C-alpha positions as CSV (number, residue, x, y, z in Angstrom):
1,M,0.0,0.0,0.1
2,K,1.3,3.4,-0.9
3,V,0.5,6.3,1.8
4,L,0.1,10.0,1.0
5,L,0.7,11.6,4.3
6,V,-0.8,15.0,4.6
7,I,0.6,16.8,7.8
8,D,-1.3,19.5,9.5
9,M,-3.1,21.3,6.6
10,Q,-5.4,23.1,9.0
11,N,-6.6,26.7,8.9
12,D,-4.5,27.8,11.9
13,F,-1.2,27.0,10.3
14,I,-2.5,28.0,6.5
15,D,-4.1,31.8,7.5
16,G,-5.0,31.5,10.9
17,S,-2.7,32.5,14.2
18,L,0.4,30.9,12.7
19,G,-0.3,31.1,9.0
20,T,2.1,32.3,6.4
21,K,1.7,33.4,2.6
22,E,3.7,30.5,1.8
23,A,1.2,28.1,3.4
24,V,-1.5,29.7,1.6
25,A,0.4,29.3,-1.8
26,I,0.7,25.4,-1.4
27,V,-3.1,24.9,-0.8
28,P,-3.9,24.2,-4.6
29,A,-0.8,22.1,-5.1
30,V,-1.7,20.1,-2.0
31,A,-5.4,19.7,-3.3
32,E,-3.9,18.4,-6.7
33,K,-1.7,16.0,-5.1
34,I,-4.4,14.5,-3.0
35,R,-6.6,14.1,-6.2
36,A,-3.9,12.7,-8.1
37,R,-2.7,10.1,-5.5
38,K,-6.3,8.9,-4.8
39,A,-6.6,8.5,-8.5
40,E,-3.7,6.2,-8.3
41,G,-5.1,4.2,-5.3
42,W,-3.1,5.5,-2.7
43,Q,-4.4,5.6,1.0
44,V,-4.6,9.2,2.2
45,V,-3.9,9.9,5.7
46,F,-4.1,13.3,7.4
47,T,-2.8,14.4,10.7
48,R,-4.3,17.2,12.7
49,D,-2.0,19.2,15.4
50,T,-4.6,19.0,18.6
51,H,-4.3,20.7,21.6
52,D,-6.8,21.8,24.5
53,E,-7.5,24.8,26.3
54,G,-4.3,24.1,28.5
55,Y,-2.0,24.5,25.5
56,M,0.0,27.8,26.8
57,D,0.7,26.0,30.0
58,S,2.3,23.1,28.1
59,N,6.1,22.8,27.5
60,E,5.2,23.8,23.8
61,G,3.4,26.6,24.8
62,K,6.0,27.8,26.8
63,H,8.3,27.9,23.9
64,L,5.5,28.6,21.1
65,P,3.4,31.0,22.9
66,V,0.6,31.2,20.2
67,V,-2.6,29.4,20.9
68,H,-3.4,27.3,17.7
69,C,-5.2,23.9,16.5
70,V,-7.3,23.9,19.7
71,E,-9.6,20.8,19.3
72,D,-13.1,21.7,17.6
73,T,-12.2,25.3,16.6
74,P,-12.3,26.3,13.2
75,G,-8.4,26.7,13.3
76,W,-8.0,23.0,14.1
77,E,-10.1,21.9,10.9
78,I,-8.5,20.9,8.0
79,R,-8.7,23.3,5.1
80,E,-11.8,23.0,3.3
81,G,-11.3,22.0,-0.3
82,L,-8.8,19.3,0.6
83,D,-10.6,16.0,0.1
84,T,-10.8,13.8,3.2
85,M,-13.4,11.4,1.7
86,G,-12.1,7.9,2.5
87,A,-9.0,9.2,4.3
88,L,-7.7,8.3,7.8
89,V,-7.3,11.4,10.1
90,V,-4.9,11.2,12.9
91,N,-5.0,13.8,16.0
92,K,-1.4,14.0,17.1
93,P,-0.8,15.9,20.5
94,S,2.9,17.2,19.6
95,F,5.2,17.6,16.5
96,G,6.0,14.1,15.7
97,F,3.5,11.3,16.0
98,T,4.9,7.9,17.5
99,G,2.0,6.1,17.1
100,W,2.6,5.3,13.2
101,T,3.0,1.4,13.7
102,D,-0.2,1.3,15.4
103,V,-2.2,3.3,12.8
104,F,-0.5,1.2,10.1
105,E,-1.3,-1.9,11.5
106,E,-4.9,-1.2,12.9
107,F,-6.1,0.7,9.6
108,L,-3.6,-0.6,6.8
109,D,-3.0,-4.2,8.1
110,G,0.8,-3.2,8.2
111,E,1.0,-3.4,4.4
112,V,2.8,-0.1,3.9
113,D,5.6,0.0,1.4
114,E,5.8,3.7,0.3
115,I,5.0,7.1,1.9
116,E,5.2,10.3,0.4
117,I,4.7,13.4,2.9
118,V,3.3,17.0,2.3
119,G,2.0,19.6,4.4
120,L,3.1,22.0,7.1
121,C,5.3,22.9,8.4
122,T,8.2,21.6,6.9
123,D,10.8,22.5,9.6
124,I,8.7,21.3,12.4
125,C,6.1,18.7,11.7
126,V,6.8,17.4,8.4
127,V,10.7,16.7,9.4
128,S,9.6,15.3,12.8
129,N,7.3,12.6,11.2
130,A,9.5,12.0,8.2
131,L,12.5,11.4,10.5
132,I,10.2,9.1,13.0
133,L,8.8,7.3,9.9
134,K,12.4,6.6,8.5
135,A,13.4,5.4,12.0
136,L,10.5,2.9,12.0
137,Y,10.5,2.1,8.3
138,P,14.3,2.3,7.1
139,E,13.5,0.0,4.1
140,I,10.3,1.8,2.9
141,R,10.8,4.5,0.1
142,I,10.0,7.7,2.1
143,S,9.8,11.1,0.1
144,V,8.7,14.7,0.4
145,D,7.4,16.9,-2.1
146,P,8.8,20.4,-1.2
147,A,6.3,22.2,-3.6
148,C,3.5,20.9,-1.6
149,C,5.2,21.9,1.7
150,A,5.9,25.3,3.5
151,G,8.1,26.0,6.3
152,V,7.9,28.9,9.2
153,T,10.1,30.6,6.7
154,P,11.9,29.9,3.5
155,E,15.0,29.6,4.9
156,S,14.1,27.0,7.5
157,H,12.0,25.2,4.7
158,E,15.2,24.7,2.9
159,A,17.1,23.7,6.0
160,A,14.6,20.9,6.9
161,L,14.7,19.5,3.3
162,T,18.5,19.5,3.6
163,T,18.1,17.6,6.9
164,M,15.6,15.1,5.4
165,R,17.9,14.3,2.3
166,M,20.8,14.1,4.6
167,C,18.8,11.3,6.4
168,Q,17.8,9.5,3.0
169,I,14.4,10.6,2.6
170,E,13.8,11.4,-0.9
171,I,13.0,15.2,-1.8
172,V,11.0,14.7,-5.2
């Protein structure tokens, strides 16, 4: 099974409390990537950065003091226009999700042989999940499409791509 992993394409990261013009700019490309991969028979998995009202008291909140992606708020929602029909949606409480083996075993019968990653933010959640997945599945082809990713800044986006490339994650 081939998996398209769509990281945190949520309103708060696009044009909400942590949005950027670069994030807004990739939305059409991500929508097209989802459409194309579904047409090719890939399984699509979305993640949602998920916090609660106590976010500012968390370790992350102390280092990134901007309330965002609070569960059940408009900012937490996946961007309208991104096709979630038939997709899995994984709520993750931190940058990197450590439950991928459970998700793949439970929902995909462990039959994952390729993962492509797109989404936000390249330099935080995309790189975190890419490195976790590479550690869990060193023999699976893992790739990132930089045209469907955006970082906090263009410079940190490029730095994250370099880091992933150095760790044998394909940048396509």
